[in-house]
N, C-alpha and C positions, 0 to 999 in steps of 0.2 A: 639602512638595510642594504646588504650587498646583492650582487646579481644572482647568485645561486639561490638565495632565499626567494627572490622575486619569481624565478623560474619554478621553484617548488610550489609556490602559491598558485601560479598559473596552472600547473599540472593537476594539483589537488582540486582546483576549481572545476576543471573539466570532468574529473572523476566524480566529484560530489554531485554534480548536476545530472549524472546518469548518462553522459555521452558515451557513444559506442564506437570509439576509434578502432577497436579491434576488428570491426566488420570490414574496414577498408584495408587492413594490413596485408601486405604480401606475405608469403610463407616465411621469409627471413629478412628482417629489417635491421639486424645488428651489424655494426662495423667495428673493426679493430682500431685501437688508438692510432696506429701508424697510418691509417687512411684519413685521419683528420688533417685538415689544412689550416694554415694561419690566416688571420684577418690582415688585409693590406689597406693602409691609408693612401688613397690615390691623390687626394687634394684637400687642403684647408687653407684659408687665408691666414689664419693664425694658429700657433701651437703654444700651449702653456703647460708647464710642469711645476706643480707646487711641491715644495720640500716636504718630505714625509708622506706624500700622497702616492697611492698606487696608480692613479689615473692621470692621463694626459688630456687636457681640455682642448678641443678643436672648435674653432670659430670661423664662420663665414664660408659659404659654398662648400660645405663638407661633402666629400665623395669617398665612400669606403667600398671596397670590393671583397667578397668572400667567394672563392671559386667563380662560378658564372653569375652570381647574384650581386647586383650593385645597389648601394644604399646612398641616399642623399638626404641632407637635413641642413638646418641653419647652424646647429651646434651639437657637440657630442662629447661624452667622456669615454675615453678608450682605456681598457684595462688589458695591457699586453700579456701579463702572466696568466690571467684567466681566459684570454682569447675571447673577450667579450666587449661590448660597448653599450652605452645608453645614448639614444638620439632624441633631439628636441626640436620642435617647431618645423613645420613644412616637411615632415618626414615622408620620404618616398622610397619604395623598394621596387626594383625591377628584377623579376625572376625569369631567367632563361629567355629574355626578350619577348615574353608572352604574357606575364601577369604583372600588374602594377598594384601596389598597396600603398595607402596613404594614412597618416594619422598625425596627431600633435606630439605624441611621445611614443618611443619604442625601446624595448630592451632586447638585446640579442646575445645569445651564447653560441660562439663559433664551434665549440666542441660538440655540443648537442645539436647544433644547426637548428636552433629553436628560437622563435621571435615572439614577443608579446607587444601588442599595439593597444594604446590607450587614447581615448577621446577623439571623436569625429573620425572614426575608422572607416576607410573605404577600400574595397578590393575590386579591381576591374580585370576581367578576363574576356577577351573578345567583346561582345555586346552585353555582357553580364556585369551588373554592378551590385555589390554587397555592401551595406552600410550598417554599422553597429557602434557601440561605445567601447567594447573590449573584445579583442580577438587574439588568438594564438595561431602560429603557423609553424608546422614541422616540415622542414625542407626534405628530410629523408622520406617521410610518408606522403609528401605532397599534400598535406592535410591542413586546412584552415578550420578553426572552430570558434564559435562564440557561445558563451554559457548563459547569456541573458539578452533576449530581444534583438532581433536583426531583421533588416528589410532587404530583400533581393529584388532587383528589377532587371527584367530581360525582355526587350521588345515592348509589347503592350501588356506584359504580365508583371504583377507585383506580388511577391511572396513574403509573408510575415510569419515569424515563429519565435518562440522563446529560446530555443536551442537549435543550433545548426552546425553542419559540417559542409566543407567543400573539398572534394578530392580532385585536384586540378589535372592530374594525369588521366583520370577517367571522365573528366567533365561532369561530375556527378555531385549533386547536393543531397544532403539528408537533413530533413527538418523534423523537429520534435516539439510537442506541446503547443496548443493553440495555433495550429498552422492555418493560415488563410491565404488563398490564392485569388487574385482579382484580375480580370481582363474584360475588355468590352464584350466578349462572347459568353463568359461564364464566371461563376464564383465557386470556390471550393473551400470546404471547412473540414479539417481532419485533425488527428493527433500525431500521426506519423506519415511523412511523405518523402519519397525518394524521387529525385528529378535529374535525369540525364539530359544535359543541354545539347549533346552531340546528336542524339536521335530524337530529341524533343518528346521524351516519354516520361510520365510520372507514374510511380507506384504508390499506392496508399495502403496502410495497415491500420486497422481499428475503425471505429464508426466514422463514416465519411459522408458528406453531403455535397453534391454538385448541382448548382442552380444555373439554368440558362433561360433564355426568353421563352422557350417552348415547354420545358419540363424540369422537374427536380428529380435527381437520382440519389439514392442512398444505398450504402453497402458497407461491409466491414473489411473488404479486401478487393483489390483490383488494380487496374491501370488506366491511364488516360493519355492518348496521343494528342498532343496540343495542336500540332499543325493540321491534323486531319479532323479534329474535333470529334474523336471517337473514344468511347469509354467501355471498359469491360468491368463488370462487378460480379462478385459471388459472395457467399456467406450472408444470407438474408438480404439480397438486393431488392430494391423497390424503385419503380419509376412512376411519377404521377404528375398531373396538372390539375386544372380546376374541375375537370369532369371525368378523367380517366386515371386508373391506378393499376399497375401491373406488378405482381410479385412472382418470384421464381427462385430456383436454387442458384441460377446464374443467368446473366443477361449481357448482351452487347448492344450499345447504342451509338449509331452513326448519325450525328445531327445534320451534317451536310446533306446526306441523302434522305433524311427523315425516316430512318430505318432502325428498328429494334428487333433483336432476336433473343428469345428466352428459352431456357432448357430446364426441364424437370419441375414437376409440381407447380405448374403455371396457373395463375389466376389473373384474368384481365377484367377489370370492372369499369363499366361506363355508367356513371350515375345519371347522366342526362337522359339516356335511353333505357336505363334500368336493365342492363344486360351484363351477365357475368360469363366469360369465356374461360374454359378450363382445358388443359391438355398437358402433354409431356414435352411438346415442342411447339413454339409459336413465333410468328413474325408479325410486326406492326409496320405498316407503310403509311406514315402520317400524311405525306403530300398527296398520295394516291387515294387516301381515305378508306383503307381496308386493313384488316388483320385476319390471321387465320391460325388455327391450332390443329394439331394432329397427334396421333398416338394417345389413345384414351381420351379423345376430345369430346366435350359436350358444352352446351350452352344452357344457362338458366335465364329466362326472361320473366322478371318478377313483378311486372306492373299489375296493379289491381288486387294484390293479395293472394291470387291463385296462380302460382308460378307455372310456366311452360318449360319443361325439360326436354332438350333435344340432344341426341348423340348421333355421331356418324364417324366415318374414317377421318374426314377432314371437315372442320367447321370454319366458315368464313363469317366475318362481321364487317359490314360496310357502314361507315359513318360519314357525316357531312364534313366537307372541306371546301376550299375555293374551287377545287377541280371536280368534286363529287357531291351531288345533291341528294343521292339516294341512300336511305338508311334501310338496311336489310340484313337478315341472318340467312346464311345459305349452308345447308348440309349436303355433302357429296359422298355417296357410297354408303350403303348399309344404314340408312337413316331410320331412327326410331324416336318417337316423342311421346311424352306423357303430360296430360293436364287432367284435372279432375273430371271435366266434362267431355274430353276427347283424347283418343290415343291413336297413334298411326305408325305406319311403316312404309317406306318407299326407297328408291335409289337416290333421288335428288329432291330436296325440299327448299323452298324459298319463303321466308317470312318478310313481307313488305310492311315495314313499320308505319309508313305514312297513312295507308288505308287499312291496316290490320288485315291483310289478305295472306293466306298460306297457300302456296302452290306446291302440289305433290306431283312428281313425275316418275315414270318408269315403275310399273307394277305397284301402284299406290294402294294402300288399304287404310281405311279410316274406321274407327270404332267410336260410336257415340251411344251411351246408355246400353240398350240391348241390340243395337243395329250395327251391321257391318256393311261398309260402302266400298265398292271397288270400281275401277274404270281405267281407261288409258291415261286420263288426266283428271285430277281432282283439285278444285280451287275452293278454299274455305274462307268465308267472310266472317270476321269476328267483330262484334259490337258490344261495348260495355263489358268487355272481358269474357263474353260468352259467344258460342256459335250463333251466328245470325242466319247463315244459309250455306249450302254446299252445292257446287256445280260439278257434275260428273259428265265427262265427255268421252265418247268412244267406249263401247261395250260396258255401259253403265249397269251396275248390279248392286241392289240393296237387299240384304238378308237380315231377318230377325227371328229369333226362336219363338215358336208357338208356346203358349202358356202351359201346355201339357206335353205335346209331342210335335214333331215336324218343324218346318220352317216356312215363314211367310217370305215371299220373294217378289221383287220388282226388277224388271229388266227393260232396257231400251238403249237407243243409240246415245241419247243424252238425257240428263236428269237434273232437276233443280229441287233441292229439299230445303224448305223453310223451317226454321226452328223456333220454339217457344219454350222459355225456361229450361233450355238445355236438352229438349226432346224434339223429335221431328213432329211438326204440326201437320204439314201436307207436302205432297210431292207432285211435281209436274214432270211427266215422262213424255219424251218426244221421239217419234220414229220407231216403229217396230216395238211398241210397248207390249210387255207381257207381265202377267202376275200369276202367282199361285198363293192363295190365302186360305187359312184354316178358320172357318166361321164357327162361332160357338154362342150358345145361350149365355145369359148372365150368370147361371150357375156353373158354367164351364162345360156343359154338355155339347158335344160336337154336332153341328148342323150338317156340315159337309166340307169338302175341299173344293174351292172355287178356282177354276182355271179359265183365264180370260186373255184376250189379245185385242189390240186396236192400234190405229195409227198413233194416237196420242191419248194420254190419260191424265186425270187429276185425282190424286188419291189422298183421302183424308185419313189421318192416323189417330188412333185412340189409345187408351191405356194399355190394351192387350194386343196392339198391332193395327192392321188395316181395319178401319171402321166403315168406310164407304168409298166407292170408286165411280168416277164419271168418265165415260168412254166417248171418244171422238173419232169417227170414221172407221170403217172396216171392222166393226165390232164383232167379236166372237166370244161367247161366254158360256161355260158349262159348270154346273154345280154337281159334283160327284159325291155319292156316299163313300165313306172311307174304304169299304170293302170292294168297291168297283174300280178304284184307281190303283193301278199297279205301283209298286214301290219305285220303280225306275221313272214313272211318269210324274212323281211328286217333286221332281227337281227340274228347274229350267236348265237349258244347255249352258255349260260354263260354270255351274254351281261349284263353289269351293267354300267350305266353312273353315276359317283360319283362326279360330279362337285360341288355339294353343300358342300362337305367336303374338298374341295381344299383350302389350305391357300392362301389368296389373297395378303397378305402383312406380314411383320415381326410382326405386331400387332396381327395377328392370331396365331402366334407361341409363342411370348414372353408372359409369364404369366402376367396378368394385363395390357397388351397392351403397 
């Protein structure tokens, strides 16, 4: 089989395997015949010419030059008219003093400036080594390609694929089919990977998985900066480990800093603490032990089957790390939350997960059953997934509707409400305690409106509101017939009924319903 047929087989092999050499081509790669140069025999220990043969056999320390490229081998057949040769044993090519290629056999066409390498093929460029069993090299395109299984090693990285290209002037590899990248820091599995060794950047197309010691990342498109250990993914990206999983439209992960950034339609799930964080923009700081979401941000805490929904301008989630032992959810600005047995509104809210305590700050309002609780500060203690107690400090005020008309009211400097089965069982009021309560018979008939004050009070709550009050120090109590108490006197100072802003369902909390 002559040289031209071997070259044709090599070119057809590249085309048949789906290689994409045109992606690398400059606008014009054609050359006129006058630009072609002849092959020169620099040295051989022996020359043999067989009668009737077109070939000259070269033996021993063969050195051939074509332009700036030098070829070395143990033996060769040189075809002068075709401007080509076949090389055998210890084949070595040096291209422009920068790239070295080795194999056991090679076929070279000087007119096409095209080489084929067979058996134990190696290509070295700087600190990069490519190994395969068959490879072609186009000098005009500066393009090497292998159609079946190659291994590339660069530093501590090992890249394996079924099909591959190397564009030596761009220092860029393109790998296709069953691509695997292995290094001490990570593993990558994909179907299409571009790798520029000059800037140490990898681009991947198609379903890709990146595994490191801390997380696994998956996506269908993106890039990886190998020296910085930084990845960007879009098109259904996901990042996960044993307890956390984050999905978004796109995300960036910097493993050195322990930092991830996600954009659009974000969902961050922590199965260990049963928290899901949503938003349009989010950051995760692994080493510092916190993440946050903003822009339509909300959290779902789903422990116990009765989920707590919280929304705010920015939602923070703190989780345990070596540097952080506190697990908490924090909402900042325009906080609203909904749970079947309680709803609330404030400027800042903190849910301490270790002791199930909710801290509400800056104009907090809490609704439970038929009651509205306000104060300067409100702390809620949760036990067995239900409210256990509520502490109100500074201008504490509790209001509930009367069964017919009016409002039952309790006011003091501080207040502790104990709950039973999701309803207020009794209230302890400290300092400047005040009450207004509508007293009724069992049939609902009004007895009167009771107005009372004392230093401290213990108030027992019943089905229809206040059932009994115990007063301590400086007691003042009057029971008024309804007609004898002016409308303005039926409300304690600071009374505000805020039912219109109460979340009625999770749809009132979750952005977009």
